[in-house]
N, C-alpha and C positions, 0 to 999 in steps of 0.2 A: 379438893382441887377447886380453884375458883372458876366459875363459869364465865365465859366470854360474853360481854354485853352485846346486845343486839345493836347493829349500826343504825344511826339516825336516818341515813339514806340507804334504802335497800339496794343490794347488789344488782338486782334486775333493772332498777331504774338507772343506775350508773351505766350498765351495759347499753341500755336504750339511749342514754345521752351521748355516749361515745360513738354509737352507731358504727362499730367496726373499725374506727380510727385507732391509730396508735396512741395509747394512753399518755405517752411522753409529750405528744403535741398539745395536750390539754392545757399545759402551762405556757405555751408559746404565745407570742403576740397574735391576736385574732384567733386564739384557740378557744376551747370549750369554756374556760373561765371568763374570758372577755364576753363571749356570747351569753353566759349566765348573768353576768353583771348587767349587760344591756337589757336582757329580758326582765330581770327583777326591777331595775330602775324604771323601765317603761311601764311595767305593771303597777308599781307604786305611784307613779305620776298619774296614770289613768284612774287609780283609786282616789287620789287627791281630787281629780277633776270631778269624779262622780259625787264625792262628798260636797264639793263646792257647788255643783249644780243642784243638789238636793236641798241645800240650805238657801239657795237663791230663788226667791219667789217671783222675780220680775220677768219670767219667760226667757231666760237665758238658755242657750243650747251650745252643743259642741260646734267647732268650726275648724276641723282638720287638725293638722300637726305642723309645728315648726321644727326645723332641724337645729340642733345645737351640738357642737363638738366640745366635750369636756375632757380634761386631763385626769387620768386615774393613776394609781400606783404602777400599772403595767403599760401605760401608753395612752393614746387618744382613743376616745370612744364617741361615736356619733349617735345621739339619741333623738327620738321623736317626742317633742314636748307638746302635749295637747293644748289647744287654744279654745277659747269660748267666743261667742259672737260679740259680747259686750266688753271684751278685753279686761275683765275684772279678776281673772284667775291668776294667782300668785303662788307658784309651786313652792313647797317647803323643802323637799328633798334636795333639789338643785334650784336655788332661788334665781330670780331674774338677774341677769348680768354676771352670774357666777360661772366661771369657766373651769373650776377645779372641783373634783369630788371632795367631800369633807374628809379631813385627815391629811390631805396632801400638804397643806401649809405647815402642819405640825412636824412632818418629816423634814421639811426644809429647815425649820427652826432647830430641830434636833441635830442635824448635820452641822449647822452653824455653831451650836453650843458645844459640839465636840471638837471645835477648832478648825473646821474647814473654812477656807476663804470663799468669798462669793463666786469667784471664777472657778474654783474647784467644785463647788456645788453645781454650777451650770454644766461643767464637763461631766460630772457624775450622773446627773439627770439625763444628759444626752446619751451617755454610754449605756446606762441601765434601762431607760424607758423609751429612748428614741424620740424624746421631746426636746424642743428648744424653748428655754425660758430666758428672759432677759436678766441682765445684771440688776436692773432696777427692781424687778419683781423679787429677786432674792434679797436685795437690800431692804426693801419695804417689809 
């Protein structure tokens, strides 16, 4: 008989993350998955800032956070983007002026390649993710 593989994330940790909430709500907008995306993205951005400050020898330091709303596969997510005093930090995970999480554009191209019109894609994104994108964005 084949043994069952040990899960990558222990059940006790999942129970702690859910915190007694209904597991079905984890996939809803602003549910557990969105909270995890936000926490992981902000942690990665802070690690990028730590690396940037360790390689910058000019006495640069942290200078709070800026707010940025990015579009993900499940909707909009507000992130705290770290800033530095000399404004030389250029994040790689979500670059300056980038408003969509990586991979979102690929999904739009995929829908277009499967024969959906630009208007159908706009309606589909509104229905699925609750986000409004312009026809110009889809065309571009």
